[in-house]
Phi, psi and omega in degrees: 000130184287154172292142176253129179246132171261129180252120178268107186229112183221141359290320170198175185305322184279003181241015181265010180063220181297345177288338185302315179298321180295315179303305179304318177302316180294318178297318179300311183295321177294318173309312181298329179271016176074020171275145178262121190257119178245114184263114171272113190213184169278191184301111179288135174271179186300327180294323175306312187290320184294329180297337188237016184296334182278359183243104182288351182265016181240127181229143179250136175235110189259133180232120183263086182285139184279114185295339181266003184295131179239323186268122184281356184253015185286157177301324179295314176299313183296320178299314176300315180296320177297321174301315177301312180303316184294326176300311178304316184294316186298318191264343175059047183301138179273327189227141168242111178260117178264114183262347183200145180241111179233141181307325184283347182238351186291319178307316176298318178292317180304313179296317186298322185284352170281345185254331186295162179299127180306336181279354175297124182277124178252125186233123181252118174267120185264102185268339186207166174298333180297327177292320178299313182296324184289325180294324177294332181292128174054023180059038182302334185297331182300327177305311184289328178288321175303321182272012180051041182291154167267130180258117179259121180249130179283353183206163173297321182304310179292325176297319178293320177298322179292325180293330180294319180284331180210085180309335182268002183296142178238182181063041178265130180238129179263115177234100169298157176289141177285148183233125184286141178274359189294345181271000184307126179212102190274084175217148180279172196251353188294342181277355181260156183239326184278152175230172190214162168237139176228121177159185179291144174271081181233153183307315187287356181276351173077020184297315183297319175298321177293314181301318180294321178295317176299316181304326183291327192238351192300329182292343178277352185228077184297341185257005180249149175223155174259118179266120180258110184251119180140194178193172175154194191302326186270007184307302178303317180295322179292319179298322175292323179296314183306310178302311178304320181280351177066037181240032179307319183287350183254001178224142179236126181263125181252342191076190175281142177246150173281176194296319183294314178296319182299314182303317178299317182296314184292331178295337181258014184254152177287313175199173179243149174243131185230082191269030188313133180272324178259143186301132175285142179285331181207305187072079183303324183287327175299323180285312187298322180293345177298328183283346174263003184067028184264110179298155180231139161265117192224154174292137179282053179216172181050216182282348180301329179288348177273343179254329183245124178249122184311128176062012182250298175231018178176183176236130183262140176233157178288138184305128177078002187275104185289322181298318179291328175295316182301310181299319180297317177299313181297315179306307184286342173275323187277322192266093178298318180297317178292323176299316181290332175293317175298324181293324176290326177295324179293319177302311176305316179297328182294337178292340185262358185270147180286140170278156177308326179288331179290322177304307182303317180301319174298326174288323181297329177298335183264324187283321188263000000 
């Protein structure tokens, strides 16, 4: 009989931002290894189902939690917790993998954990700082410590942030995200002129600061353009900003791209800019571009400093500092010799990154 894993994913897989692909990757790999995966989520949409139609070991269980619910002792709350507990009793899950902590579902999770079999292995994947902050609220972390949960951190940065809110926490496992080597393309970057940003159009990503920095100097580089790959809440604002700055011809909006399309775009770029204002928990894109020899201008915060070494495989700038962004853009556009040095450094960095199979091996040590 195969092992059964319950995945706690709220609101649903398609609302986890950049984490969605990583969670799907884990579920797909576990399914290939004959684990039975049960996704406990809100009402799953068609996209969720289509993503897993090829995997007969994946099942969805939808729970419509009330976002406005405040009283944990209402009849509705008790009924839904009983339904959750019945699901766990029926399938006799060996492992509970928690991929997200949200206020509207945490009350149910908290009550559920008081009922489940003590032998249930609880694993909390800490994908971002928001999870750390939520663990700190009302000492929520104590619940997981009491249950002897395993805390998986993708970077030393996140591990340190977790230790700050609870110095005595144990069972911390460091598992960086796996990066596929299939993108490897050993060519230097000085023959290219365009550069790029890839990510959510959110305030904390530093996209506005990047656009302003580029507007200051773009007229000095008539053959270079900034490609903005992604989408999000700030899309309309950024488009208006580009128009107001008069640089429409110097910026290209692509929207989100699939993996093949993204690979094609990245192969033809000079460098990438990752100007995050708030520390990234890992930055999968920063890791992936190492295999392409693509240098990065990146903020000197969070896990980015674990992936990008200043003047080795990229240039580090202070978060939100437009002046430093401007200088870095000029440097990497003008200095071909320095750029190619960084490109070689990126290829060398890729040798130290975990491959997907190595990541799964580390999970198996915890799951089995």
